[in-house]
C-alpha positions as CSV (number, residue, x, y, z in Angstrom):
1,M,-15.4,23.1,54.3
2,P,-12.0,21.5,54.2
3,K,-10.5,20.6,50.8
4,T,-10.3,16.9,51.2
5,N,-11.3,16.2,47.6
6,A,-7.9,17.2,46.3
7,S,-6.0,14.7,48.3
8,T,-8.4,11.8,47.8
9,S,-8.9,12.5,44.1
10,G,-5.1,12.3,43.6
11,T,-5.0,9.0,45.4
12,G,-8.1,7.8,43.7
13,G,-6.7,8.9,40.3
14,T,-3.6,6.8,40.9
15,A,-5.6,3.8,41.9
16,G,-8.0,4.3,39.0
17,G,-5.0,4.6,36.7
18,L,-3.5,1.4,37.9
19,A,-6.9,-0.3,37.7
20,G,-7.2,1.0,34.2
21,L,-3.8,-0.5,33.3
22,G,-5.0,-3.9,34.7
23,L,-8.2,-3.7,32.6
24,A,-6.2,-2.8,29.5
25,G,-4.0,-5.8,30.2
26,L,-7.0,-8.0,30.4
27,G,-8.3,-6.6,27.2
28,T,-5.0,-7.4,25.5
29,V,-5.1,-11.0,26.9
30,A,-8.7,-11.4,25.7
31,A,-7.8,-10.0,22.2
32,D,-4.8,-12.4,22.0
33,A,-7.1,-15.3,22.9
34,A,-9.7,-14.2,20.4
35,G,-6.9,-13.8,17.8
36,E,-5.6,-17.3,18.6
37,A,-9.1,-18.8,18.3
38,A,-9.6,-17.1,14.9
39,F,-6.2,-18.3,13.7
40,Q,-7.0,-21.9,14.8
41,A,-10.3,-21.7,13.0
42,Q,-8.5,-20.5,9.8
43,I,-6.0,-23.4,10.1
44,A,-8.9,-25.9,10.5
45,T,-10.6,-24.4,7.4
46,L,-7.4,-24.6,5.4
47,T,-6.7,-28.1,6.5
48,A,-10.2,-29.2,5.4
49,A,-9.8,-27.4,2.1
50,S,-6.4,-29.1,1.6
51,L,-7.8,-32.5,2.4
52,K,-10.7,-32.0,-0.1
53,A,-8.3,-30.9,-2.8
54,S,-6.1,-33.9,-2.2
55,E,-9.1,-36.3,-2.4
56,R,-10.1,-34.6,-5.7
57,S,-6.6,-34.9,-7.0
58,V,-6.5,-38.6,-6.3
59,M,-9.9,-39.1,-7.9
60,L,-8.9,-37.1,-11.0
61,R,-5.7,-39.1,-11.3
62,A,-7.7,-42.3,-11.2
63,V,-10.1,-41.1,-13.9
64,N,-7.1,-39.9,-16.0
65,L,-5.5,-43.3,-15.7
66,E,-8.7,-45.1,-16.7
67,L,-9.2,-42.8,-19.7
68,S,-5.6,-43.3,-20.8
69,A,-6.1,-47.1,-20.6
70,I,-9.3,-46.9,-22.7
71,K,-7.5,-44.6,-25.3
72,K,-4.6,-47.1,-25.5
73,V,-7.0,-50.0,-26.2
74,A,-8.9,-47.9,-28.8
75,D,-5.6,-46.9,-30.5
76,E,-4.5,-50.6,-30.7
77,R,-7.8,-51.5,-32.2
78,V,-7.5,-48.9,-34.9
79,Q,-4.0,-50.0,-35.9
């Protein structure tokens, strides 16, 4: 039998190696896309948390202002 496996496996090995590089590149692109999606999800979560904290801050400031006004009136009545 002739040794044709040696020559075709060498060529196939090169083609397989190039195909492997292409698949590795696709894996990197997919990983980058997944990383970008995760990053955007984190940004959305942080934005929502920041908005909630801002709303709470405004509400607490309004309550503080109201309590200060009540205290001022009470202090004036005592004097």
